[in-house]
C-alpha positions as CSV (number, residue, x, y, z in Angstrom):
1,M,244.0,-212.3,-142.1
2,E,244.7,-209.5,-144.6
3,A,243.5,-211.8,-147.5
4,N,240.4,-212.6,-145.5
5,L,239.8,-208.9,-144.9
6,D,240.1,-208.3,-148.6
7,E,237.5,-211.0,-149.3
8,F,235.2,-209.4,-146.7
9,L,235.6,-206.0,-148.3
10,D,234.9,-207.6,-151.7
11,V,231.7,-209.0,-150.4
12,E,230.7,-205.7,-148.9
13,N,231.4,-204.0,-152.2
14,E,229.2,-206.5,-154.0
15,L,226.4,-206.0,-151.5
16,N,226.7,-202.2,-151.8
17,Q,225.9,-202.4,-155.5
18,R,222.4,-203.4,-154.4
19,W,219.6,-201.2,-153.1
20,P,220.6,-199.7,-149.7
21,E,218.4,-200.0,-146.7
22,T,217.1,-196.5,-147.3
23,K,215.5,-197.6,-150.5
24,L,213.0,-200.4,-150.7
25,E,210.0,-201.9,-152.5
26,P,207.5,-203.1,-149.9
27,S,207.2,-206.8,-150.7
28,L,208.2,-210.2,-149.2
29,D,208.2,-211.9,-152.6
30,R,212.0,-211.8,-153.1
31,I,213.0,-212.9,-149.6
32,K,210.4,-215.7,-149.6
33,A,211.7,-216.9,-152.9
34,L,215.3,-217.0,-151.5
35,A,214.1,-218.7,-148.3
36,D,212.3,-221.3,-150.4
37,V,215.3,-222.3,-152.5
38,L,217.4,-222.4,-149.3
39,G,215.0,-224.8,-147.7
40,D,213.3,-222.3,-145.4
41,P,216.1,-222.1,-142.8
42,Q,214.0,-219.6,-140.8
43,S,211.6,-222.4,-139.9
44,S,214.2,-224.5,-138.1
45,Y,214.3,-222.6,-134.9
46,P,211.8,-220.5,-132.8
47,V,212.0,-216.8,-133.0
48,V,211.6,-213.7,-130.8
49,Q,211.1,-210.8,-133.2
50,L,211.3,-207.1,-132.2
51,T,210.0,-203.9,-133.8
52,G,209.4,-200.3,-132.6
53,T,210.9,-196.9,-133.1
54,N,213.7,-196.9,-130.5
55,G,215.2,-199.5,-128.1
56,K,215.2,-202.5,-130.5
57,T,218.9,-203.3,-130.5
58,S,219.4,-202.7,-126.8
59,T,216.4,-205.0,-126.0
60,S,217.6,-207.6,-128.5
61,R,221.0,-207.7,-126.8
62,M,219.3,-208.1,-123.4
63,V,217.1,-211.0,-124.7
64,D,220.2,-212.6,-126.2
65,A,222.2,-212.3,-123.0
66,L,219.4,-213.9,-121.0
67,F,218.9,-216.8,-123.4
68,T,222.7,-217.3,-123.5
69,R,223.0,-217.4,-119.7
70,I,220.0,-219.8,-119.5
71,G,222.0,-222.1,-121.8
72,L,220.4,-221.8,-125.3
73,R,222.4,-221.3,-128.4
74,T,221.3,-218.0,-129.9
75,G,221.4,-216.3,-133.3
76,R,220.8,-212.6,-133.3
77,F,220.1,-210.3,-136.2
78,T,220.2,-206.5,-135.6
79,S,220.6,-203.4,-137.8
80,P,222.1,-201.2,-138.7
81,H,225.7,-201.8,-137.6
82,L,227.9,-199.3,-135.9
83,Q,231.3,-200.2,-137.3
84,L,231.4,-203.5,-139.1
85,A,228.7,-205.4,-140.9
86,T,229.5,-208.6,-139.0
87,E,227.9,-207.0,-136.0
88,R,224.5,-207.7,-137.5
89,I,224.8,-211.5,-137.4
90,S,225.7,-212.9,-134.0
91,I,225.9,-216.6,-132.9
92,D,226.2,-217.3,-129.2
93,N,226.0,-213.6,-128.4
94,Q,229.1,-212.8,-130.5
95,P,229.4,-211.3,-134.0
96,I,230.4,-213.8,-136.6
97,S,233.9,-213.4,-138.0
98,P,234.6,-211.7,-141.3
99,E,235.7,-215.1,-142.6
100,R,232.3,-216.6,-141.7
101,Y,230.5,-213.6,-143.1
102,V,232.2,-214.3,-146.5
103,E,231.5,-218.0,-146.3
104,V,227.8,-217.5,-145.6
105,Y,227.5,-215.0,-148.4
106,R,229.3,-217.2,-150.9
107,D,227.1,-220.2,-149.9
108,I,223.9,-218.4,-150.7
109,E,225.2,-216.2,-153.6
110,P,224.1,-218.6,-156.4
111,Y,220.6,-218.7,-154.9
112,V,220.5,-214.9,-154.7
113,A,221.4,-214.7,-158.3
114,M,218.6,-217.2,-159.1
115,V,216.1,-215.0,-157.4
116,D,217.5,-211.9,-159.1
117,T,216.9,-213.3,-162.5
118,R,213.2,-214.1,-161.7
119,S,212.3,-210.7,-160.3
120,E,212.0,-207.3,-162.0
121,I,213.8,-205.8,-158.9
122,R,217.0,-207.4,-157.6
123,M,217.2,-208.3,-154.0
124,S,218.2,-205.4,-151.8
125,K,221.2,-205.5,-149.5
126,F,219.0,-205.9,-146.5
127,E,217.1,-208.8,-148.0
128,V,220.4,-210.6,-148.8
129,L,221.7,-209.9,-145.2
130,T,218.4,-211.4,-143.8
131,G,218.9,-214.5,-145.9
132,M,222.5,-214.8,-144.7
133,A,221.4,-214.5,-141.1
134,Y,218.7,-217.1,-141.3
135,A,221.0,-219.5,-143.1
136,A,223.8,-219.0,-140.6
137,F,221.4,-219.6,-137.7
138,A,220.1,-222.8,-139.2
139,E,223.7,-224.1,-139.8
140,A,224.9,-223.2,-136.2
141,P,222.3,-224.6,-135.3
142,A,220.6,-222.0,-133.1
143,D,218.1,-223.0,-130.4
144,V,216.4,-219.6,-130.7
145,A,216.8,-216.6,-133.0
146,V,216.4,-213.0,-131.8
147,V,215.5,-210.9,-134.8
148,E,215.2,-207.1,-135.0
149,V,213.2,-205.8,-138.0
150,G,215.0,-203.4,-140.4
151,M,212.1,-201.1,-140.9
152,G,208.4,-201.4,-140.2
153,G,207.0,-204.9,-139.6
154,T,204.5,-206.5,-142.0
155,W,206.6,-206.2,-145.1
156,D,210.1,-206.1,-143.5
157,A,212.3,-208.8,-144.9
158,T,212.7,-210.4,-141.5
159,S,209.0,-211.0,-141.2
160,I,208.9,-214.3,-143.1
161,V,209.5,-215.8,-139.7
162,D,206.5,-217.0,-137.6
163,A,207.7,-215.5,-134.3
164,R,206.7,-217.2,-131.1
165,V,207.1,-213.9,-129.2
166,A,206.7,-210.4,-130.8
167,V,208.2,-207.5,-128.9
168,L,207.0,-204.0,-129.6
169,T,209.2,-201.2,-128.2
170,P,207.8,-197.7,-128.0
171,I,206.4,-196.6,-131.4
172,G,206.8,-193.0,-132.6
173,V,207.5,-191.3,-135.9
174,D,210.4,-192.3,-138.0
175,H,211.0,-193.4,-141.7
176,T,207.9,-191.3,-142.6
177,E,208.5,-191.8,-146.3
178,Y,207.6,-195.5,-146.0
179,L,205.6,-195.8,-142.7
180,G,203.5,-192.6,-142.7
181,N,203.4,-189.5,-140.5
182,R,201.1,-190.6,-137.7
183,P,202.2,-193.0,-135.0
184,E,199.0,-195.0,-135.3
185,D,199.6,-195.5,-139.1
186,I,203.2,-196.7,-138.2
187,A,201.7,-199.0,-135.6
188,V,199.6,-200.7,-138.1
189,E,202.7,-201.7,-140.1
190,K,204.8,-202.6,-137.0
191,S,202.1,-204.7,-135.3
192,G,202.2,-207.0,-138.4
193,I,204.9,-209.0,-136.6
194,I,202.3,-210.3,-134.2
195,K,201.4,-213.7,-135.7
196,P,198.5,-216.0,-134.9
197,G,198.9,-217.7,-131.6
198,S,202.0,-215.7,-130.6
199,V,202.6,-213.6,-127.5
200,A,202.9,-209.9,-127.9
201,I,205.1,-208.1,-125.3
202,V,204.3,-204.4,-125.6
203,A,206.2,-201.4,-124.2
204,E,204.6,-198.1,-123.1
205,Q,202.6,-196.7,-126.0
206,T,200.2,-193.8,-126.6
207,P,196.5,-194.7,-126.4
208,E,196.1,-194.5,-130.2
209,V,199.1,-196.8,-130.8
210,M,198.0,-199.3,-128.1
211,R,194.5,-199.5,-129.6
212,V,196.0,-200.5,-133.0
213,I,198.2,-203.1,-131.4
214,L,195.3,-204.6,-129.4
215,E,193.2,-204.7,-132.5
216,R,195.9,-206.8,-134.2
217,V,196.2,-209.1,-131.2
218,A,192.5,-209.8,-131.3
219,E,192.5,-210.2,-135.1
220,V,195.2,-213.0,-135.0
221,D,194.1,-214.5,-131.6
222,A,197.4,-213.7,-130.0
223,M,198.1,-213.2,-126.3
224,V,199.4,-209.9,-125.0
225,A,201.4,-208.6,-122.0
226,R,201.8,-204.8,-121.5
227,F,204.3,-202.7,-119.7
228,G,202.7,-201.2,-116.7
229,S,200.1,-203.9,-116.5
230,E,201.5,-207.4,-116.6
231,F,205.1,-206.4,-116.2
232,G,207.2,-203.3,-115.5
233,V,209.9,-201.6,-113.5
234,L,209.2,-201.5,-109.8
235,S,212.3,-199.5,-108.8
236,R,215.6,-198.2,-110.1
237,A,218.6,-196.5,-108.5
238,V,221.7,-195.1,-110.1
239,A,224.7,-197.3,-109.4
240,V,228.4,-197.1,-110.4
241,G,228.5,-198.1,-114.0
242,G,224.8,-198.4,-114.5
243,Q,221.7,-199.0,-112.2
244,M,220.1,-201.4,-109.8
245,I,216.6,-202.4,-110.8
246,T,213.7,-204.4,-109.5
247,L,211.5,-205.8,-112.2
248,Q,207.9,-207.1,-112.2
249,G,208.0,-210.0,-114.5
250,L,205.2,-212.2,-115.8
251,G,206.3,-214.8,-113.3
252,G,206.8,-212.6,-110.3
253,V,209.2,-210.0,-108.9
254,Y,212.9,-210.1,-109.7
255,E,215.0,-208.0,-107.2
256,D,218.6,-206.7,-107.0
257,I,219.4,-206.8,-110.7
258,F,222.5,-204.8,-111.8
259,L,222.1,-203.4,-115.3
260,P,225.4,-202.0,-116.7
261,L,223.5,-199.4,-118.7
262,H,222.4,-195.8,-118.0
263,G,218.9,-194.3,-118.2
264,E,215.3,-195.0,-117.3
265,H,214.7,-196.1,-120.9
266,Q,217.2,-199.0,-120.5
267,A,215.5,-200.2,-117.3
268,K,212.2,-200.3,-119.3
269,N,214.0,-202.2,-122.1
270,A,215.2,-204.7,-119.5
271,A,211.6,-205.2,-118.3
272,L,210.6,-205.9,-122.0
273,A,213.5,-208.3,-122.5
274,L,212.7,-210.2,-119.3
275,A,209.0,-210.5,-120.2
276,A,209.9,-211.7,-123.7
277,V,212.1,-214.5,-122.3
278,E,209.5,-215.4,-119.8
279,A,206.8,-215.6,-122.5
280,F,209.1,-217.7,-124.6
281,F,209.3,-220.3,-121.9
282,G,205.6,-220.0,-121.0
283,A,206.3,-218.4,-117.6
284,G,203.3,-217.3,-115.5
285,P,202.5,-216.6,-111.9
286,E,203.7,-220.1,-110.9
287,R,206.8,-220.2,-113.0
288,K,209.7,-217.8,-112.8
289,V,213.0,-217.8,-114.6
290,D,215.9,-218.5,-112.2
291,I,216.8,-215.3,-110.5
292,E,220.5,-215.9,-110.5
293,M,220.4,-216.5,-114.3
294,V,218.5,-213.3,-114.7
295,R,221.0,-211.4,-112.7
296,E,224.0,-212.9,-114.4
297,G,222.4,-212.4,-117.8
298,F,221.7,-208.7,-117.3
299,A,225.1,-208.1,-115.7
300,S,226.7,-209.3,-118.9
301,V,224.8,-207.0,-121.3
302,V,226.9,-204.9,-123.6
303,T,225.2,-202.3,-125.8
304,P,227.8,-200.4,-127.9
305,G,226.9,-196.9,-128.9
306,R,224.1,-196.5,-126.3
307,L,225.3,-193.9,-123.9
308,E,228.6,-195.7,-124.0
309,R,231.6,-194.2,-122.2
310,V,234.5,-194.2,-124.6
311,R,236.9,-192.1,-122.5
312,S,237.3,-190.9,-118.9
313,A,238.9,-187.7,-117.7
314,P,237.3,-186.0,-119.5
315,N,234.2,-188.1,-119.8
316,V,233.2,-188.7,-123.4
317,F,230.1,-190.7,-124.3
318,V,228.7,-192.0,-127.6
319,D,225.0,-192.5,-128.3
320,A,223.3,-193.6,-131.5
321,A,220.1,-191.5,-131.0
322,H,218.9,-190.5,-134.4
323,N,215.4,-189.2,-133.9
324,P,213.7,-186.9,-131.3
325,H,212.4,-189.8,-129.2
326,G,215.8,-191.3,-128.8
327,A,217.4,-187.9,-128.2
328,A,214.9,-187.1,-125.5
329,A,215.7,-190.4,-123.7
330,L,219.4,-189.6,-124.0
331,A,218.9,-186.1,-122.5
332,R,216.9,-187.4,-119.6
333,A,219.6,-190.0,-118.8
334,L,222.4,-187.4,-119.0
335,E,220.5,-185.0,-116.7
336,S,219.4,-187.5,-114.1
337,E,222.4,-189.7,-113.8
338,F,225.5,-187.6,-114.4
339,G,224.9,-184.0,-113.4
340,F,227.6,-182.4,-115.5
341,R,228.4,-178.8,-114.8
342,K,229.0,-178.4,-118.5
343,L,227.9,-180.7,-121.3
344,V,229.0,-180.3,-124.9
345,A,227.3,-182.2,-127.7
346,V,229.0,-183.2,-130.9
347,V,226.2,-183.7,-133.4
348,S,225.9,-185.1,-137.0
349,V,222.5,-186.0,-138.3
350,M,221.3,-187.7,-141.5
351,S,219.6,-185.4,-144.0
352,D,216.4,-187.4,-144.0
353,K,216.0,-187.2,-140.2
354,D,214.2,-184.7,-138.0
355,A,217.3,-182.7,-137.1
356,E,215.4,-179.9,-135.5
357,G,213.6,-182.3,-133.2
358,I,216.9,-183.9,-132.2
359,L,218.5,-180.6,-131.4
360,A,215.5,-179.4,-129.5
361,A,215.5,-182.5,-127.4
362,L,219.2,-182.1,-126.5
363,E,219.1,-178.3,-126.0
364,P,217.9,-178.2,-122.3
365,V,220.8,-180.3,-121.1
366,V,223.6,-179.2,-123.4
367,Q,225.5,-176.0,-122.8
368,E,227.4,-175.9,-126.1
369,L,227.1,-177.6,-129.4
370,V,229.7,-178.6,-132.0
371,I,228.1,-179.4,-135.4
372,T,229.9,-181.8,-137.7
373,T,229.3,-184.5,-140.3
374,N,230.2,-188.1,-140.8
375,S,231.3,-190.2,-143.8
376,S,227.8,-191.2,-145.0
377,P,226.6,-189.6,-148.3
378,R,223.3,-189.2,-146.5
379,A,224.8,-187.0,-143.8
380,M,223.4,-183.5,-143.5
381,D,225.7,-180.7,-144.6
382,P,227.0,-179.1,-141.4
383,D,226.2,-175.6,-142.6
384,V,222.6,-176.7,-143.2
385,L,222.5,-178.2,-139.7
386,A,224.0,-175.0,-138.3
387,G,221.1,-173.0,-139.9
388,L,218.6,-175.3,-138.1
389,A,220.5,-174.8,-134.8
390,V,220.3,-171.0,-134.7
391,P,216.7,-170.7,-133.5
392,I,217.2,-173.5,-131.0
393,F,220.6,-172.8,-129.5
394,G,221.2,-169.2,-130.6
395,E,224.2,-168.1,-132.5
396,D,226.7,-168.1,-129.6
397,R,226.2,-171.6,-128.3
398,F,227.5,-173.6,-131.2
399,E,230.5,-174.0,-133.5
400,V,230.9,-175.9,-136.8
401,R,233.8,-178.3,-137.4
402,P,233.2,-180.2,-140.7
403,R,235.5,-183.1,-139.7
404,L,234.3,-185.4,-136.9
405,V,237.8,-185.7,-135.4
406,D,238.2,-181.9,-135.2
407,A,234.7,-181.6,-133.7
408,V,235.6,-184.0,-130.9
409,E,238.8,-182.2,-130.2
410,E,237.0,-178.9,-130.0
411,A,234.4,-180.4,-127.7
412,I,237.0,-181.7,-125.3
413,H,238.8,-178.3,-125.4
414,L,235.5,-176.6,-124.5
415,I,235.2,-178.6,-121.2
416,E,238.8,-178.7,-120.2
417,D,238.4,-175.8,-117.7
418,E,235.6,-177.8,-116.0
419,Q,238.0,-180.5,-114.7
420,S,235.8,-183.3,-113.5
421,G,232.6,-181.5,-114.0
422,G,232.5,-181.5,-117.8
423,G,231.3,-184.1,-120.3
424,V,231.0,-184.6,-124.1
425,I,228.3,-186.6,-125.8
426,I,228.7,-187.5,-129.5
427,T,225.4,-188.3,-131.1
428,G,222.9,-187.7,-133.9
429,S,223.1,-190.9,-136.0
430,V,224.2,-194.5,-135.8
431,V,227.0,-193.7,-138.3
432,T,228.2,-190.9,-136.1
433,A,228.3,-193.2,-133.1
434,G,230.2,-195.9,-135.0
435,E,232.8,-193.5,-136.3
436,A,233.2,-192.0,-132.9
437,R,233.8,-195.4,-131.4
438,A,236.5,-196.1,-134.0
439,L,238.1,-192.7,-133.2
440,F,238.5,-193.9,-129.6
441,G,239.9,-197.3,-130.5
442,K,236.8,-199.3,-129.7
443,E,236.5,-202.7,-131.4
444,P,233.2,-203.7,-133.2
445,A,231.0,-205.7,-130.8
């Protein structure tokens, strides 16, 4: 196993010599060229593709769980990963092994080199990973692929697929350097995943964003189903370990569904996922998905790093919220479903993110803050983050601990006198969430 792990690390080192996901040149030329020499593996299975600002990975995992329970062999591509790159490429709802990751990379490596020599810009790491995923799914072979965009939509490397179902989670502002500053501009890019003749499954959106999406639907003669109109959440109630929900699907009402995830946003993600699976099978008023399969599928959902409890007594949670929209959803879930007497947040944010917006969203539900950093070179300096925290939290409600492990220890110390009434939330970025999971001995999933 050690030799295999060495090979895996060698591959990761090679991939890290390429442009990272934070740097890109908007073009599908390189990934199309790679797919062409590989024999267009992405055309050998139908695809459900997802875009949006938040909720993509959770919704992807729910779609995958439902398809798996129904009996389809799935491939799932998500990003970024929390702990190990193998999490990005799943077959049968399970991450591929490091050995398989190496095999797939070595199989396509000569073709990647061929594309590199033909282009002024070498393939980026994300483009190579996309090629690896599509090749792995074809070889499995997958009955259906669930594909999350990396960034945007139209020119995202994943978008060489002709998705049968396009899922658009809530669209807000993120990645402004590439997507623009206005939600409606970002929506133009993201709605590009809606292809001719497909079905668009659309989450709650602002009127401006919805208008852009509907214009795209009309332009390519697609069909559309909208949260709150054709499908939605009829009821939800907090339950031990999650919530009980009743969903309005495209084919009817689905009652008594246990979702082992917290927060209203996850119930809405579940409605999206169900509608996407229904649309895939052509469900309508006369055709529902089997209710027991739906119940069993949702009950099996695991979403690491999404309001995930990593310790009890005291309660410690990890969440990958990395923008104000995600932080606000996290805050609502913490307030409505747990009722901590004292909540301490451990926060590390990437330097290119809206740190002030994240802190402002958390402030109403957090009594004390511990500012830290993570291992990424993009992580914001904790002293800089502390400066941003002063006008939001005041000078007496936060501390700085440059090492994540020290920050977590301090947060736990701050709630020790609360006995069962205290909680810790570790958040601010995907990297922070992944490193916190590792601290608590959680395996990649």
